[in-house]
Backbone as CSV, one residue per row, in Angstrom:
resi,resn,N_x,N_y,N_z,CA_x,CA_y,CA_z,C_x,C_y,C_z
1,MET,19.787,23.334,-13.805,19.025,22.131,-13.482,19.270,21.687,-12.039
2,SER,20.225,22.298,-11.378,20.540,21.907,-10.003,19.406,22.258,-9.044
3,ASP,18.512,23.161,-9.478,17.393,23.512,-8.611,16.165,22.651,-8.875
4,GLN,16.343,21.588,-9.657,15.242,20.667,-9.929,14.815,19.989,-8.631
5,ALA,13.535,19.694,-8.533,13.016,18.997,-7.354,13.799,17.702,-7.127
6,LYS,14.100,17.427,-5.856,14.876,16.221,-5.511,14.216,14.944,-6.018
7,ILE,12.901,14.866,-5.939,12.207,13.658,-6.385,12.469,13.410,-7.878
8,LEU,12.467,14.464,-8.669,12.675,14.309,-10.109,14.119,13.936,-10.405
9,THR,15.045,14.531,-9.688,16.463,14.191,-9.835,16.685,12.734,-9.453
10,ARG,16.057,12.321,-8.362,16.191,10.939,-7.876,15.653,9.940,-8.909
11,ILE,14.522,10.258,-9.503,13.931,9.386,-10.518,14.840,9.325,-11.748
12,GLU,15.399,10.456,-12.135,16.308,10.476,-13.285,17.576,9.655,-13.011
13,GLU,18.036,9.642,-11.768,19.188,8.791,-11.414,18.844,7.331,-11.683
14,ASP,17.645,6.923,-11.302,17.181,5.558,-11.589,17.137,5.317,-13.098
15,HIS,16.600,6.276,-13.826,16.507,6.127,-15.282,17.891,5.916,-15.898
16,ASN,18.884,6.644,-15.422,20.244,6.493,-15.955,20.801,5.109,-15.645
17,ARG,20.533,4.614,-14.446,20.947,3.261,-14.072,20.244,2.229,-14.960
18,GLN,18.982,2.448,-15.235,18.212,1.534,-16.073,18.741,1.543,-17.511
19,ARG,19.122,2.702,-18.009,19.709,2.787,-19.352,21.000,1.959,-19.412
20,GLU,21.804,2.041,-18.355,23.051,1.264,-18.294,22.756,-0.237,-18.324
21,LEU,21.753,-0.665,-17.565,21.381,-2.082,-17.549,20.892,-2.539,-18.929
22,LEU,20.085,-1.716,-19.576,19.600,-2.051,-20.919,20.782,-2.196,-21.882
23,ASP,21.736,-1.290,-21.788,22.931,-1.360,-22.650,23.712,-2.648,-22.401
24,LYS,23.882,-3.000,-21.126,24.640,-4.212,-20.779,23.930,-5.468,-21.276
25,ILE,22.610,-5.517,-21.111,21.840,-6.680,-21.566,21.945,-6.825,-23.083
26,ALA,21.899,-5.702,-23.794,21.972,-5.730,-25.254,23.297,-6.328,-25.740
27,GLU,24.331,-6.279,-24.907,25.638,-6.819,-25.277,25.780,-8.311,-24.974
28,THR,24.794,-8.889,-24.273,24.871,-10.316,-23.936,24.281,-11.144,-25.074
29,SER,24.529,-12.442,-25.010,23.926,-13.307,-26.016,23.519,-14.636,-25.390
30,GLY,22.483,-15.226,-25.962,22.023,-16.546,-25.518,21.527,-16.580,-24.092
31,ASP,21.319,-17.784,-23.622,20.821,-18.002,-22.261,22.030,-18.073,-21.335
32,SER,22.721,-16.951,-21.188,23.938,-16.921,-20.379,23.623,-16.495,-18.949
33,GLU,24.514,-16.829,-18.041,24.347,-16.440,-16.646,24.353,-14.912,-16.531
34,GLU,25.203,-14.273,-17.336,25.274,-12.811,-17.306,23.942,-12.186,-17.731
35,ARG,23.360,-12.701,-18.817,22.074,-12.161,-19.289,20.998,-12.367,-18.230
36,ARG,20.956,-13.572,-17.658,19.961,-13.858,-16.613,20.091,-12.905,-15.429
37,LYS,21.330,-12.755,-14.960,21.603,-11.904,-13.794,21.210,-10.455,-14.082
38,LEU,21.617,-9.942,-15.239,21.295,-8.557,-15.604,19.791,-8.372,-15.789
39,PHE,19.136,-9.360,-16.394,17.695,-9.247,-16.608,16.949,-9.270,-15.273
40,GLU,17.377,-10.127,-14.351,16.738,-10.168,-13.028,16.912,-8.821,-12.321
41,GLU,18.097,-8.253,-12.453,18.366,-6.950,-11.836,17.484,-5.872,-12.481
42,LEU,17.400,-5.879,-13.803,16.569,-4.911,-14.512,15.103,-5.074,-14.112
43,ASN,14.627,-6.291,-14.070,13.242,-6.573,-13.712,12.913,-6.015,-12.323
44,ALA,13.749,-6.319,-11.341,13.517,-5.826,-9.972,13.600,-4.300,-9.935
45,GLU,14.556,-3.757,-10.658,14.746,-2.307,-10.713,13.525,-1.607,-11.325
46,LEU,13.064,-2.096,-12.464,11.947,-1.438,-13.148,10.642,-1.570,-12.379
47,LYS,10.375,-2.752,-11.849,9.117,-2.951,-11.123,9.082,-2.131,-9.828
48,SER,10.196,-2.096,-9.112,10.224,-1.329,-7.860,10.202,0.168,-8.161
49,HIS,10.875,0.572,-9.219,10.903,1.984,-9.612,9.503,2.467,-9.993
50,ALA,8.825,1.718,-10.860,7.487,2.118,-11.314,6.514,2.191,-10.143
51,ALA,6.552,1.191,-9.266,5.650,1.187,-8.114,5.928,2.378,-7.197
52,ALA,7.195,2.631,-6.912,7.564,3.747,-6.035,7.197,5.086,-6.677
53,GLU,7.406,5.187,-7.979,7.077,6.415,-8.705,5.563,6.675,-8.642
54,GLU,4.785,5.617,-8.828,3.326,5.755,-8.778,2.837,6.105,-7.377
55,GLN,3.486,5.540,-6.353,3.044,5.750,-4.976,3.544,7.070,-4.388
56,SER,4.453,7.713,-5.080,4.950,9.004,-4.599,4.559,10.101,-5.592
57,LEU,5.366,10.285,-6.615,5.172,11.372,-7.573,3.791,11.342,-8.224
58,TYR,3.413,10.207,-8.794,2.160,10.168,-9.541,0.929,10.203,-8.636
59,ALA,1.047,9.708,-7.422,-0.073,9.805,-6.479,-0.358,11.280,-6.173
60,GLU,0.686,12.086,-6.164,0.552,13.526,-5.919,0.069,14.253,-7.187
61,MET,0.647,13.928,-8.317,0.363,14.658,-9.559,-1.015,14.362,-10.143
62,ILE,-1.589,13.207,-9.808,-2.911,12.851,-10.345,-3.967,13.857,-9.871
63,ALA,-3.726,14.455,-8.715,-4.682,15.415,-8.152,-4.513,16.821,-8.730
64,GLU,-3.466,17.021,-9.516,-3.200,18.333,-10.110,-3.822,18.404,-11.503
65,PRO,-4.805,19.283,-11.708,-5.432,19.377,-13.032,-4.423,19.567,-14.175
66,ASP,-3.372,20.331,-13.931,-2.377,20.592,-14.976,-1.456,19.402,-15.252
67,ALA,-1.489,18.392,-14.390,-0.602,17.235,-14.569,-1.377,15.933,-14.722
68,ASN,-2.676,16.005,-14.624,-3.512,14.803,-14.624,-3.346,13.948,-15.879
69,ASP,-3.403,14.561,-17.062,-3.297,13.797,-18.303,-1.932,13.127,-18.433
70,GLU,-0.876,13.879,-18.141,0.477,13.321,-18.227,0.656,12.178,-17.236
71,THR,0.083,12.345,-16.051,0.183,11.312,-15.021,-0.521,10.032,-15.480
72,ARG,-1.732,10.171,-15.950,-2.486,9.005,-16.432,-1.747,8.317,-17.581
73,HIS,-1.178,9.108,-18.480,-0.424,8.577,-19.612,0.761,7.740,-19.126
74,SER,1.528,8.280,-18.194,2.706,7.561,-17.692,2.325,6.294,-16.940
75,VAL,1.296,6.359,-16.129,0.871,5.176,-15.371,0.369,4.094,-16.331
76,ALA,-0.351,4.488,-17.376,-0.803,3.515,-18.385,0.411,2.878,-19.063
77,GLU,1.431,3.686,-19.359,2.643,3.141,-19.967,3.354,2.175,-19.013
78,HIS,3.323,2.456,-17.719,3.927,1.532,-16.744,3.299,0.149,-16.882
79,HIS,1.998,0.112,-17.060,1.312,-1.182,-17.175,1.693,-1.895,-18.472
80,GLU,1.798,-1.143,-19.556,2.223,-1.741,-20.828,3.646,-2.292,-20.706
81,ILE,4.511,-1.526,-20.089,5.916,-1.919,-19.915,6.007,-3.170,-19.040
82,ASP,5.197,-3.211,-17.998,5.179,-4.373,-17.103,4.752,-5.635,-17.861
83,GLU,3.744,-5.497,-18.727,3.302,-6.630,-19.551,4.433,-7.106,-20.472
84,MET,5.125,-6.155,-21.091,6.232,-6.505,-21.988,7.358,-7.194,-21.208
85,LEU,7.618,-6.704,-19.995,8.660,-7.271,-19.145,8.303,-8.707,-18.755
86,ASN,7.048,-8.922,-18.380,6.593,-10.272,-18.027,6.685,-11.206,-19.221
87,ASP,6.336,-10.714,-20.396,6.413,-11.517,-21.612,7.869,-11.886,-21.896
88,LEU,8.758,-10.942,-21.725,10.188,-11.181,-21.929,10.698,-12.237,-20.944
89,ALA,10.243,-12.136,-19.703,10.654,-13.091,-18.671,10.196,-14.505,-19.005
90,ALA,9.085,-14.604,-19.709,8.522,-15.917,-20.039,9.076,-16.493,-21.340
91,THR,9.908,-15.725,-22.023,10.468,-16.157,-23.303,11.835,-16.795,-23.099
92,ASP,12.085,-17.864,-23.793,13.366,-18.569,-23.720,14.488,-17.628,-24.163
93,MET,15.434,-17.372,-23.248,16.517,-16.431,-23.532,17.435,-16.873,-24.663
94,SER,17.428,-18.150,-24.974,18.306,-18.636,-26.042,17.641,-18.546,-27.409
95,SER,16.343,-18.201,-27.447,15.642,-18.124,-28.729,15.899,-16.772,-29.401
96,PRO,15.885,-16.753,-30.740,16.064,-15.489,-31.453,14.954,-14.492,-31.111
97,GLY,13.794,-15.015,-30.756,12.665,-14.163,-30.393,12.924,-13.326,-29.154
98,TRP,13.774,-13.835,-28.247,14.047,-13.089,-27.015,14.723,-11.764,-27.330
99,LEU,15.742,-11.798,-28.140,16.481,-10.579,-28.460,15.592,-9.582,-29.208
100,LEU,14.757,-10.092,-30.081,13.827,-9.235,-30.805,12.875,-8.542,-29.829
101,LYS,12.300,-9.326,-28.912,11.405,-8.752,-27.905,12.154,-7.766,-27.005
102,PHE,13.394,-8.113,-26.664,14.176,-7.228,-25.816,14.403,-5.880,-26.502
103,LYS,14.720,-5.922,-27.794,14.959,-4.679,-28.534,13.692,-3.827,-28.592
104,GLU,12.550,-4.457,-28.778,11.270,-3.734,-28.774,11.022,-3.127,-27.394
105,PHE,11.293,-3.933,-26.357,11.123,-3.462,-24.987,12.047,-2.278,-24.705
106,ASP,13.306,-2.423,-25.071,14.316,-1.389,-24.860,13.851,-0.073,-25.506
107,HIS,13.424,-0.152,-26.742,12.952,1.037,-27.467,11.756,1.663,-26.752
108,ARG,10.811,0.839,-26.366,9.579,1.311,-25.700,9.896,1.949,-24.357
109,TYR,10.772,1.311,-23.597,11.085,1.838,-22.275,11.860,3.154,-22.361
110,ARG,12.825,3.228,-23.255,13.585,4.473,-23.413,12.668,5.616,-23.856
111,HIS,11.714,5.312,-24.723,10.738,6.324,-25.128,9.990,6.833,-23.892
112,HIS,9.558,5.917,-23.041,8.805,6.266,-21.836,9.614,7.175,-20.910
113,ILE,10.834,6.788,-20.597,11.601,7.593,-19.627,12.057,8.927,-20.233
114,ASN,12.325,8.942,-21.532,12.673,10.219,-22.180,11.478,11.164,-22.164
115,GLU,10.294,10.611,-22.412,9.077,11.416,-22.383,8.831,11.972,-20.984
116,GLU,9.025,11.138,-19.965,8.874,11.631,-18.589,9.825,12.794,-18.336
117,GLU,11.099,12.578,-18.647,12.119,13.580,-18.338,11.964,14.866,-19.150
118,GLU,11.651,14.735,-20.426,11.619,15.901,-21.310,10.277,16.628,-21.322
119,ASP,9.178,15.873,-21.223,7.853,16.487,-21.338,7.134,16.668,-19.994
120,HIS,7.144,15.624,-19.186,6.341,15.655,-17.961,7.036,16.354,-16.796
121,PHE,8.289,16.011,-16.548,8.969,16.554,-15.372,9.039,18.084,-15.350
122,PRO,9.295,18.746,-16.490,9.293,20.219,-16.434,7.931,20.778,-15.990
123,ASP,6.845,20.118,-16.386,5.513,20.547,-15.951,5.300,20.248,-14.469
124,PHE,5.748,19.084,-14.031,5.595,18.697,-12.625,6.402,19.616,-11.720
125,GLU,7.579,20.005,-12.195,8.499,20.852,-11.431,7.780,22.080,-10.876
126,GLU,6.949,22.677,-11.700,6.231,23.891,-11.307,5.186,23.635,-10.223
127,LEU,4.801,22.386,-10.039,3.736,22.042,-9.097,4.257,21.489,-7.765
128,ILE,5.570,21.322,-7.658,6.147,20.696,-6.459,6.881,21.747,-5.628
129,ASP,6.360,21.999,-4.422,7.057,22.921,-3.523,8.042,22.121,-2.657
130,GLU,8.827,22.820,-1.843,9.877,22.146,-1.052,9.329,21.089,-0.106
131,GLU,8.254,21.412,0.565,7.661,20.483,1.526,7.160,19.223,0.819
132,THR,6.467,19.408,-0.283,5.964,18.277,-1.069,7.126,17.452,-1.607
133,ASP,8.157,18.140,-2.071,9.338,17.470,-2.613,9.958,16.541,-1.570
134,ALA,10.127,17.044,-0.365,10.720,16.235,0.709,9.852,15.013,1.001
135,LYS,8.543,15.224,1.056,7.607,14.121,1.328,7.659,13.087,0.205
136,LEU,7.634,13.539,-1.049,7.642,12.629,-2.196,8.948,11.837,-2.276
137,THR,10.056,12.515,-2.025,11.362,11.849,-2.079,11.448,10.762,-1.011
138,LYS,10.988,11.081,0.196,11.000,10.114,1.306,10.110,8.907,0.957
139,THR,8.921,9.167,0.460,7.996,8.085,0.079,8.603,7.233,-1.028
140,PHE,9.192,7.886,-2.029,9.804,7.149,-3.136,10.874,6.199,-2.619
141,GLU,11.786,6.687,-1.786,12.883,5.855,-1.264,12.348,4.682,-0.442
142,GLU,11.384,4.949,0.420,10.816,3.891,1.269,10.107,2.831,0.427
143,ARG,9.277,3.280,-0.505,8.517,2.346,-1.329,9.421,1.545,-2.255
144,LYS,10.434,2.191,-2.804,11.336,1.498,-3.726,12.030,0.342,-3.008
145,LYS,12.486,0.599,-1.793,13.177,-0.433,-1.008,12.241,-1.628,-0.775
146,VAL,11.028,-1.364,-0.323,10.053,-2.428,-0.051,9.689,-3.170,-1.335
147,GLU,9.395,-2.422,-2.380,8.995,-3.025,-3.655,10.118,-3.864,-4.246
148,LYS,11.367,-3.421,-4.095,12.496,-4.161,-4.664,12.658,-5.502,-3.956
149,GLU,12.426,-5.507,-2.644,12.518,-6.757,-1.877,11.431,-7.739,-2.307
150,GLU,10.289,-7.195,-2.745,9.151,-8.052,-3.106,9.097,-8.384,-4.598
151,ALA,9.917,-7.701,-5.396,9.867,-7.889,-6.860,10.249,-9.311,-7.237
152,GLU,9.480,-9.869,-8.130,9.815,-11.203,-8.624,9.592,-11.250,-10.124
153,ILE,10.299,-12.149,-10.747,10.138,-12.313,-12.181,8.951,-13.220,-12.419
154,THR,7.980,-12.711,-13.150,6.797,-13.495,-13.497,6.488,-13.260,-14.952
155,PRO,5.871,-14.153,-15.630,5.730,-15.560,-15.280,7.023,-16.316,-15.589
156,VAL,7.175,-17.488,-15.028,8.391,-18.255,-15.236,8.313,-19.210,-16.419
157,ALA,7.121,-19.604,-16.779,6.982,-20.598,-17.851,7.025,-19.969,-19.231
158,ALA,7.833,-20.566,-20.102,7.920,-20.089,-21.480,6.573,-20.263,-22.191
159,ASP,5.738,-21.160,-21.669,4.410,-21.380,-22.249,3.568,-20.102,-22.183
160,ASP,3.888,-19.256,-21.211,3.116,-18.026,-21.021,3.544,-16.909,-21.967
161,ALA,4.639,-17.112,-22.680,5.133,-16.057,-23.583,4.207,-15.883,-24.770
162,LYS,4.023,-14.622,-25.150,3.225,-14.331,-26.329,4.084,-14.571,-27.551
163,GLU,3.524,-15.229,-28.542,4.288,-15.517,-29.760,4.488,-14.258,-30.571
């Protein structure tokens, strides 16, 4: 696996960090400062990661007939995940509903990243040459940095949470 494209390895590093954050959040309880801090970190991480992934890897793979369906599937899942994340952000962290929504989100997100790593990345690997890999990795790093600086938790009002 050491010969895997750098962009895919880099994305998997993010996924591992995200799994750690999900695990840490699952261990928190109530509307605690720790839960808030970890959730804000997860939110910024996921939003910047998805945007950077779409602007690098998926922008390239959408043009590949052999990767088009997988790319569209993952990008559609990014939007679903973003909606779930926003809903979670709008839910009162001290309510029992928050933990329930978080567990649903956690399950959904882990399914998404496992599917990327196990099903999509091996197919993408065959389509990425060294030059493309270097370009995609550079774009991913640049976009992630910019997106992370701009990431914000939305919406803020619990009124916006879906029941």
